[in-house]
Each structure stands twice: as structure tokens, then as C-alpha cells.
VEXZAVO-200910 format. One record per residue (C-alpha): residue in three letters; x, y, z. Coordinates in steps of 0.1 Angstrom, whole numbers, plus 5000, padded with zeros to 4 digits. Each point is the difference from the previous one (the first is absolute). Layout:
VEXZAVO-200910
+-----+------+------+------+
: res :    u :    v :    w :
+-----+------+------+------+
: ALA :    X :    Y :    Z :
...
+-----+------+------+------+
This chain:
VEXZAVO-200910
+-----+------+------+------+
: res :    u :    v :    w :
+-----+------+------+------+
: MET : 5182 : 4932 : 5288 :
: THR : 4988 : 4963 : 4999 :
: ALA : 4989 : 4983 : 4974 :
: THR : 4966 : 5005 : 5011 :
: ALA : 5001 : 5032 : 5008 :
: ALA : 5012 : 5005 : 4961 :
: GLN : 4969 : 4978 : 4987 :
: ALA : 4979 : 5023 : 5018 :
: GLY : 5011 : 5025 : 4990 :
: VAL : 5001 : 4988 : 4963 :
: ALA : 4959 : 4989 : 5012 :
: ALA : 4993 : 5035 : 5006 :
: VAL : 5014 : 5017 : 4971 :
: LEU : 4975 : 4975 : 4973 :
: ALA : 4970 : 4999 : 5027 :
: ALA : 5008 : 5044 : 4990 :
: VAL : 5001 : 4992 : 4963 :
: ALA : 4976 : 4977 : 5002 :
: ILE : 4972 : 5027 : 5021 :
: GLY : 5008 : 5024 : 4972 :
: GLU : 4997 : 4977 : 4966 :
: LEU : 4964 : 4993 : 5019 :
: LEU : 4993 : 5035 : 5000 :
: PHE : 5017 : 5005 : 4963 :
: ASP : 4981 : 4973 : 4986 :
: ARG : 4976 : 5005 : 4975 :
: GLY : 4973 : 4979 : 5017 :
: VAL : 4966 : 5000 : 4991 :
: PRO : 4983 : 5025 : 4970 :
: GLY : 4972 : 5008 : 5027 :
: ARG : 5022 : 5010 : 5033 :
: ALA : 5025 : 5025 : 4987 :
: TRP : 4992 : 5021 : 5034 :
: LEU : 5013 : 4966 : 5015 :
: ARG : 5042 : 5008 : 4994 :
: ARG : 4989 : 5042 : 4994 :
: ALA : 4992 : 5008 : 5032 :
: PRO : 5026 : 4984 : 5019 :
: LEU : 5027 : 5017 : 4973 :
: ALA : 4983 : 5032 : 5000 :
: ALA : 5000 : 5000 : 5040 :
: LEU : 5042 : 4988 : 4997 :
: ALA : 5003 : 5031 : 4976 :
: LEU : 4986 : 5025 : 5021 :
: LEU : 5020 : 4989 : 5029 :
: GLY : 5028 : 5001 : 4983 :
: ARG : 4996 : 5037 : 4985 :
: ARG : 4995 : 5007 : 5034 :
: LEU : 5037 : 4987 : 5010 :
: GLY : 5017 : 5018 : 4973 :
: ARG : 5010 : 5000 : 4965 :
: LEU : 5026 : 4978 : 4985 :
: SER : 5019 : 5003 : 4965 :
: PRO : 4985 : 4974 : 4979 :
: PRO : 5031 : 4985 : 4975 :
: VAL : 5004 : 5014 : 4962 :
: ASP : 4984 : 4965 : 4993 :
: LEU : 4973 : 4992 : 5017 :
: ARG : 4977 : 5022 : 4970 :
: ALA : 5009 : 4979 : 4971 :
: ARG : 4994 : 4968 : 5022 :
: LEU : 4966 : 5020 : 5013 :
: ALA : 4992 : 5000 : 4962 :
: ALA : 5016 : 4962 : 4998 :
: ALA : 4973 : 4991 : 5022 :
: GLY : 4971 : 5009 : 4987 :
: ALA : 4998 : 5035 : 5020 :
: PRO : 4981 : 4977 : 5026 :
: LEU : 4975 : 5019 : 5025 :
: HIS : 5010 : 5030 : 4979 :
: MET : 5031 : 5007 : 5022 :
: GLN : 5028 : 5024 : 4992 :
: PRO : 5032 : 4992 : 5017 :
: ARG : 4990 : 5028 : 5031 :
: ASP : 4971 : 4979 : 5008 :
: LEU : 5020 : 4967 : 4999 :
: MET : 5033 : 5013 : 5020 :
: ALA : 4972 : 5014 : 5027 :
: LEU : 4988 : 4962 : 4997 :
: LYS : 5032 : 4988 : 5012 :
: LEU : 5004 : 5023 : 5028 :
: GLY : 4959 : 4989 : 5010 :
: ALA : 5014 : 4968 : 4998 :
: VAL : 5030 : 4999 : 5023 :
: ALA : 4984 : 5023 : 5024 :
: ALA : 4967 : 4971 : 5008 :
: SER : 5021 : 4970 : 4999 :
: PHE : 5022 : 5020 : 5022 :
: LEU : 4967 : 5005 : 5022 :
: VAL : 4992 : 4963 : 4999 :
: LEU : 5025 : 4988 : 5009 :
: VAL : 5015 : 5019 : 5025 :
: PRO : 4974 : 4986 : 5030 :
: LEU : 5008 : 4964 : 4983 :
: ALA : 5038 : 5006 : 5000 :
: ALA : 5000 : 5003 : 5042 :
: ALA : 4984 : 4962 : 4999 :
: LEU : 5030 : 4983 : 4978 :
: PRO : 5030 : 4991 : 5024 :
: GLY : 5031 : 5010 : 4992 :
: ARG : 5012 : 5014 : 4969 :
: LEU : 4975 : 4992 : 4981 :
: GLY : 4973 : 5030 : 5007 :
: TRP : 5030 : 5025 : 4990 :
: LEU : 5004 : 4977 : 4970 :
: ALA : 4965 : 5003 : 4987 :
: LEU : 5001 : 5038 : 5012 :
: ALA : 5027 : 5000 : 4972 :
: ALA : 4990 : 4973 : 4977 :
: ALA : 4956 : 5010 : 4994 :
: PRO : 5007 : 5039 : 4989 :
: LEU : 5028 : 4989 : 4978 :
: GLY : 4972 : 4979 : 4987 :
: ALA : 4972 : 5025 : 5000 :
: PHE : 5027 : 5025 : 4982 :
: LEU : 5005 : 4970 : 4969 :
: ALA : 4965 : 4988 : 4997 :
: PRO : 4992 : 5027 : 4973 :
: ASP : 5030 : 4995 : 4979 :
: LEU : 4995 : 4967 : 4999 :
: TRP : 4963 : 5008 : 4996 :
: LEU : 5011 : 5018 : 4969 :
: VAL : 5022 : 4976 : 4990 :
: ARG : 4978 : 4971 : 4995 :
: ARG : 4969 : 5019 : 4988 :
: ALA : 5023 : 5015 : 4963 :
: ARG : 5015 : 4964 : 5001 :
: ALA : 4961 : 4987 : 4996 :
: ARG : 4990 : 5029 : 4982 :
: GLY : 5028 : 4999 : 4970 :
: ALA : 4997 : 4961 : 4999 :
: ALA : 4962 : 5005 : 4989 :
: MET : 5010 : 5024 : 4978 :
: GLN : 5026 : 4981 : 4986 :
: ARG : 4973 : 4975 : 4992 :
: GLU : 4975 : 5029 : 4983 :
: LEU : 5029 : 5013 : 4974 :
: PRO : 5000 : 4973 : 4974 :
: ASP : 4957 : 5003 : 4997 :
: LEU : 5004 : 5041 : 5003 :
: LEU : 5026 : 5003 : 4969 :
: ASP : 4989 : 4981 : 4980 :
: LEU : 4963 : 5017 : 5007 :
: LEU : 5024 : 5033 : 4999 :
: ARG : 5015 : 4989 : 4961 :
: VAL : 4964 : 4994 : 4989 :
: ALA : 4986 : 5035 : 5010 :
: ILE : 5031 : 5015 : 4987 :
: GLY : 4997 : 4978 : 4970 :
: GLY : 4966 : 5011 : 4993 :
: GLY : 5005 : 5033 : 5000 :
: LEU : 4998 : 5013 : 5031 :
: SER : 5025 : 5028 : 5012 :
: ILE : 5020 : 4989 : 5030 :
: ASP : 4987 : 5019 : 5030 :
: ARG : 4962 : 4989 : 4982 :
: ALA : 5013 : 4966 : 5000 :
: LEU : 5017 : 4996 : 5038 :
: ALA : 4962 : 5013 : 5014 :
: GLU : 4982 : 4972 : 4978 :
: VAL : 5021 : 4977 : 5011 :
: GLY : 5000 : 5004 : 5040 :
: GLN : 4962 : 5005 : 4997 :
: ARG : 4994 : 4968 : 4983 :
: HIS : 5025 : 4978 : 5023 :
: GLY : 4997 : 5002 : 5038 :
: GLY : 5030 : 4995 : 5020 :
: ALA : 5028 : 5019 : 5017 :
: LEU : 5021 : 5005 : 4967 :
: ALA : 4971 : 5009 : 4975 :
: ARG : 4983 : 5028 : 5034 :
: GLU : 5033 : 5014 : 4998 :
: TRP : 4997 : 5005 : 4958 :
: ARG : 4972 : 5022 : 5005 :
: VAL : 5009 : 5016 : 5029 :
: ALA : 5032 : 5014 : 4973 :
: ALA : 4974 : 5006 : 4975 :
: LEU : 4974 : 5018 : 5018 :
: GLU : 5037 : 5020 : 5010 :
: ILE : 5006 : 5005 : 4967 :
: GLU : 4965 : 5013 : 4993 :
: LEU : 4995 : 5023 : 5027 :
: GLY : 5033 : 5017 : 4991 :
: VAL : 5029 : 4981 : 5011 :
: PRO : 5028 : 5003 : 4980 :
: ARG : 5003 : 4965 : 4985 :
: ALA : 5038 : 4996 : 5009 :
: ALA : 4992 : 5011 : 5038 :
: ALA : 4965 : 4972 : 4999 :
: LEU : 5028 : 4970 : 4980 :
: GLU : 5023 : 5008 : 5025 :
: ALA : 4978 : 5002 : 5033 :
: LEU : 4985 : 4964 : 4983 :
: ARG : 5037 : 4993 : 5004 :
: ARG : 5007 : 5007 : 5036 :
: ARG : 4958 : 4981 : 5011 :
: CYS : 5013 : 4975 : 4978 :
: PRO : 5035 : 4988 : 5004 :
: LEU : 5001 : 4970 : 4980 :
: ASP : 5026 : 4995 : 4968 :
: GLY : 4972 : 4991 : 4980 :
: VAL : 4982 : 5029 : 5008 :
: MET : 5032 : 5023 : 4993 :
: ALA : 5011 : 4989 : 4971 :
: LEU : 4962 : 5007 : 4985 :
: VAL : 4998 : 5034 : 5014 :
: ALA : 5041 : 5004 : 4983 :
: ALA : 4982 : 4989 : 4970 :
: LEU : 4962 : 5022 : 5005 :
: GLU : 5026 : 5030 : 5003 :
: ARG : 5023 : 4990 : 4968 :
: GLY : 4961 : 4996 : 4978 :
: ALA : 4987 : 5030 : 5011 :
: ARG : 5040 : 5022 : 4992 :
: HIS : 5003 : 4986 : 4971 :
: GLY : 4968 : 4983 : 4980 :
: THR : 5016 : 4966 : 5003 :
: PRO : 4979 : 4969 : 4998 :
: LEU : 4993 : 4986 : 5028 :
: ALA : 4983 : 4961 : 4992 :
: GLY : 5032 : 4981 : 4990 :
: THR : 5012 : 5015 : 5037 :
: LEU : 4971 : 4995 : 5023 :
: LEU : 4999 : 4965 : 4979 :
: ASP : 5033 : 4990 : 5013 :
: GLN : 5000 : 5016 : 5036 :
: ALA : 4963 : 4975 : 5004 :
: ALA : 5017 : 4973 : 4992 :
: ASP : 5029 : 5007 : 5019 :
: ALA : 4981 : 5009 : 5030 :
: ARG : 4983 : 4963 : 4994 :
: ALA : 5036 : 4982 : 4997 :
: ALA : 5003 : 5018 : 5035 :
: ARG : 4976 : 4989 : 5016 :
: ALA : 5007 : 4961 : 4988 :
: ARG : 5032 : 5004 : 5017 :
: ARG : 4988 : 5012 : 5032 :
: ILE : 4974 : 4979 : 4998 :
: ARG : 5025 : 4969 : 4998 :
: GLU : 5023 : 5020 : 5026 :
: GLU : 4970 : 4997 : 5026 :
: ALA : 4999 : 4965 : 4995 :
: ALA : 5035 : 4983 : 5001 :
: ARG : 4999 : 5025 : 5035 :
: ALA : 4966 : 4981 : 5007 :
: ALA : 5020 : 4963 : 5001 :
: PRO : 5025 : 5008 : 5030 :
: LYS : 4969 : 5014 : 5021 :
: ILE : 4982 : 4971 : 4992 :
: GLN : 5025 : 4979 : 5007 :
: LEU : 5009 : 5020 : 5036 :
: VAL : 4966 : 4990 : 5010 :
: VAL : 4995 : 4965 : 4990 :
: ALA : 5032 : 4998 : 5019 :
: LEU : 4994 : 5018 : 5028 :
: ALA : 4957 : 4993 : 5007 :
: LEU : 4995 : 4964 : 4981 :
: VAL : 5032 : 4980 : 5006 :
: PRO : 4996 : 5009 : 5039 :
: SER : 4963 : 4984 : 5002 :
: VAL : 5009 : 4968 : 4980 :
: LEU : 5029 : 4991 : 5026 :
: LEU : 4977 : 5009 : 5024 :
: LEU : 4972 : 4978 : 4990 :
: VAL : 5025 : 4972 : 4984 :
: ALA : 5015 : 5003 : 5038 :
: ALA : 4964 : 5002 : 5021 :
: GLY : 4997 : 4969 : 4979 :
: LEU : 5029 : 4977 : 5006 :
: LEU : 4996 : 5014 : 5037 :
: GLY : 4964 : 4983 : 5002 :
: SER : 5011 : 4970 : 4978 :
: LEU : 5031 : 4995 : 5031 :
: THR : 4974 : 5007 : 5021 :
: LEU : 4981 : 4970 : 4993 :
: ARG : 5024 : 4979 : 5001 :
: PHE : 5021 : 5003 : 5035 :
+-----+------+------+------+
């Protein structure tokens, strides 16, 4: 296998992943149908072809990603199977035109990328959602501490804070409070909240709420400490991101700006030498 064929195979995988990213991307709010229609068509194709058993952790990964488009594990597996079939249908006419083994390599690499694209999308969505929740957590903990200190019960305090604060984490608190109000046991609702928000701060909060509800221990001091820890973690993460950004900036300078400056200097020297001779 030549280096050109290997590069073409990598390019085919990246192209399939990029197509998946375009289909799965959040997009413009008023154009949800632009991404739902292709997804529905691919999922329908996958269901017609067969059924794949979902991994045991797929439900947890969907919950961490916010259950996008209300997908169930079987829907995502059907989507993956449909994406593989669609990639074959698209690449079979194109593979015949590729030279040598490049066509076979594309036929092998593109379906693999199509199958993995939903998983990569879930990872990216869960990471972005977790980062947004981490930013919300300190303020929500302070509001929850004030609400509980004002005499509200744990369930009522979760509902009030969730209603008065926008964001993904506040929405999940509101959902948990609504489930408890509708008769779901508090332990089950808090466990579901833990699955939907797999953050260290949320897990610590759920443990504190369970202890407070079970033993009647005061929560004000615990929530104050958790809010301080969440702010410290956010500051530490910002410093780490700034430290990681410095090498990237240096790389851009080295690869883009320095060659451009050298080309300008070389052009000036060449022009002066031409005028001299």
C-alpha cells in the first residue's frame, strides 16, 4: 500500500466524519428539519437492513449528551447502520473511478468513518454540555443555598432555582424536581439527574441532597463549600486552557507568519538584486 493510498484512506474517513458532523451539528434553530430529515432517512434505512445490539454504555452516553433529538439506543444503532449503507451506495460508483487499490481502500475506510461519526458526535456534544454545566454550577449552588436557607424544601428549592436560571444544568434540576412532584421517588429522580449530568460537582451535590433528605442535616455549609470548589475548578480549568493555547499560537506563528515574512524579505532582496544587475 503506497503512501498516497494511505493518505486517501485517511481522507475518506475524515470526509465521512465531516459529513456526520454536518448532519448532526446543532445548526440554526429555525432549520432543525434540515438535519432531522437526513437522520430520519438514515435511521429508517438502518431499520430495514437489520438490528444491531447497542453497547451497554450507550444509554448513559446518550443521557450525558442530553438525549439529542430524543434518541434511544436502538435509534442510534439504526442510524449508524444506515450511515454505513449510505456510504457504500455513494462510494461504489466513485470507487470504480479511483486508480489502483484506492477504490477498495475508500470502500473500507468511508463506512468505518460513517459508523464512528455518531459516537464522535456524542462525545463532542457531551463534552460541550458538561463544560456549559460546569460554568453554571457555582451560581446555581449559591442560589440553591439561599433557597434552602430561606426555608424551602429540597424539592421546592430545586424547582425554584431551575425555573429562575437558564441553562442546561438548571433545566435538569427543574426536570428532577418535576419528576419528584409527579410521584417519582426522590432517590430515583436524583439518580437520573446524576446520569444526565455526570459531573463531579453534580455527583457531590446529589450525595449531599440525599444525606440532607435522609438525616435532616443542614446543607448551607456544604453548598457553600461546593460552590467554592466549583469556582476553584473553573479557574483552574481556565488557566490550563490558557496554558494549552500558548503552544498553538506559537505553532501558528511558526507555520504561517514566519514563512510569510521570509517570503517578503526574499522578494525584496530579489528585487534589489535585479535592479542592481
